[in-house]
N, C-alpha and C positions, 0 to 999 in steps of 0.2 A: 706456659699455659696460664700462670697466675696473672701475667700482664693482660692476656686476652680477657679474663674474667673481670678484671678491674675496668678495662675499657668498655666491655659489654655492659657492665653495671652503670658506667657513666652515661653511655648513650641511652640506656633504658631510663635512667633517672631524668635525663633531659627531656625525653619524649613524654614521660609521665607528667613532668612539670608543665610542658606546653599544653598537653591535653587538659590538665587540671585547670590551668588558667583560662583557656578558651571555653571549655564546657561550663566551668563555674561562672564565668562572666556572662555568657550568653544564655545559659539555661537556668541559672539560679538567681544571680544577683540582679539581673535585669527585671525579674518578676517580683522583686521584693517591693511591697507597697505598705502604706500605712505607718511608716516610720519617718522621723524627722530627717532632713537632709544631712545633718551632722552625724546621726547614727548610721545612715546609709554609707557615708564616706568612711566611717570607722569599719563597717562590715567589709567594704571593698579592700581597705588597707590590710585588715587581718587576713582575709581570704587570700589575697594575692601575695602576702609575705611568705606563705608556705610555698607558693609557686616559685618565688625567687630563691628561697633556701634550697629547694630540691634541685633547681636548675644549676645553681652555683655548686652544689654538692656533686652533681653529675659532671660538671666541668673539671672539678678537682679530681674525681675518679678517673676521668678520661686522660688527664694529663699526668697523673701520678707516676705511671711507669716511665715517663720521659724525663720528669723533673726531680723526682725524689729518690733517695736511697731506700733500701729495704725497711729501715725503721720508720721513715717518713711515709712510705706506702702503707705500712701496718697502721700507723696512726690515722692516716686519711681514711682508710677502709673502715676502721672501727668507728671513727667519729661520724662519717657520713651514714654508715649502717645504723648507728644509734638514731640519727635524725630521721631516717627512713622508717625505722621500726616504730618510733613514737608517732609519726604521721600515720602509718598503717594501722596501729592500734586505735588511734583516734577515729580513723575512717571506719574500721570494722565495728567499733563500739557505737558510733553515732548512726550508722546505717543498719545496725543489727546484722551485719554480715551480708547484706544484700547488694553490695556494690563491689565491682571488680578492682577498684583503685587501691584499696587496702591490701589485697592479695598481691597485686602487681608490685607494690612497694616492699612487701615482705620478700618476694622473690628477688627483687633488685638488691635488697640488703644482703641476702644470702649469697648472691653472686659477688658482691663486693667483699664479703668475708672469705669467700673461696679464693679471691685474688690477693688476699693480704700476704 
């Protein structure tokens, strides 16, 4: 059952990352105006780096049951859960709790910890 939770957390993390990247690019960053092109590129890079981190973490969780021993699975689950919780806390804080993304990341982190 723990392998299932790790894989489920991995798929959820990848789906959240894809949604974050798509929605953020088309709904938020495309509408930023009044800033220099350099600052706009920095905003794109910073915003999309979290997308990359979450997606790669999801891949790691998805593959952990197949590639890692129990100690490695534990380390992967704890590390990725930490990344997801930090992202979730930032999301909940910055949106004052009005956005579902932070809660989705919290749930995904808990699934990963259940699979450790």
